[in-house]
Structures are given as structure tokens and as C-alpha cells.
C-alpha positions as CSV (number, residue, x, y, z in Angstrom):
1,M,16.3,6.7,7.6
2,A,13.4,7.7,5.2
3,K,12.1,5.0,2.7
4,R,11.6,5.4,-1.1
5,F,10.2,4.7,-4.3
6,C,13.2,4.2,-6.4
7,P,12.1,3.9,-10.2
8,I,15.1,1.5,-11.6
9,C,14.8,-1.1,-8.8
10,R,11.3,-0.7,-9.0
11,K,10.8,-1.8,-4.9
12,E,10.5,0.6,-1.8
13,V,14.3,1.2,-0.8
14,E,15.6,2.6,2.4
15,E,17.7,5.5,1.3
16,K,21.6,6.0,1.5
17,V,22.6,9.4,3.0
18,T,26.3,10.8,1.9
19,R,27.8,13.9,3.0
20,E,30.4,15.6,1.2
21,T,32.7,19.4,1.5
22,D,32.8,21.5,-1.2
23,N,33.8,25.1,-1.2
24,G,33.6,24.9,2.6
25,K,29.9,23.8,2.2
26,E,27.9,20.3,2.6
27,V,26.5,18.6,0.2
28,V,24.3,15.6,0.8
29,T,23.5,13.1,-1.0
30,K,20.4,11.0,-0.7
31,S,20.4,8.7,-3.1
32,C,19.4,4.4,-3.8
33,P,21.9,2.1,-2.2
34,E,20.9,-1.0,-4.4
35,C,21.3,1.1,-7.6
36,G,22.4,4.2,-6.8
37,F,19.8,6.1,-8.4
38,V,20.1,9.9,-6.5
39,F,17.2,11.3,-5.5
40,I,18.2,14.5,-4.4
41,K,21.5,16.3,-4.2
42,Y,22.2,19.6,-2.2
43,K,23.8,22.2,-0.6
44,V,23.1,23.0,3.0
45,G,23.3,26.3,3.4
46,V,22.2,27.2,-0.6
47,G,19.6,25.1,-1.9
48,V,18.6,21.4,-4.2
49,L,21.4,20.7,-6.7
50,T,19.7,17.3,-8.0
51,F,16.4,16.2,-7.6
52,M,15.7,13.3,-9.3
53,N,18.9,12.6,-11.2
54,E,17.9,15.7,-13.4
55,P,19.2,19.1,-12.1
56,V,18.0,22.2,-11.3
57,P,18.5,25.3,-12.7
58,E,19.6,27.6,-10.8
59,Y,17.8,31.4,-10.6
60,P,19.2,34.5,-9.3
61,K,18.5,35.4,-6.3
62,R,15.9,38.0,-5.7
63,K,15.8,41.4,-3.4
64,M,12.7,40.9,-0.9
65,K,10.0,44.4,-1.2
66,L,9.3,45.8,1.8
67,F,6.0,47.4,1.6
């Protein structure tokens, strides 16, 4: 586990990790165990959904250009 500074509690806390399943993909949430502030939430193999309680916009996947 990692320690993070919680902007709501104003102290360093050990992050709480929860794992759920959503449409066959595992969703991992790392949050503050005291106030519930979400540091990051992401789907394994897909990417970040929420960072510091703010939703991350979804960008269309771009094709890689090969020389």
C-alpha cells in the first residue's frame, strides 16, 4: 500500500484499494479510508476513469502511424 496526502482530511493516509467488476472488466478504486475521497479510479486494460475526484475525458483511440 502507498501513503498519500488527502486534500480533504489534510493528512497523510494509507490508501484503500477496492476492486469491482463492471461489464467483465476489473475496476480498481484507490481512496482515502477516512473520508472516502477518490484518488484514482481505473479499469484494468482500459485506462483511467477518475483522477482526484474529477472525471477524465475519453479520447478516441488513434491509430499508430508506421513510417
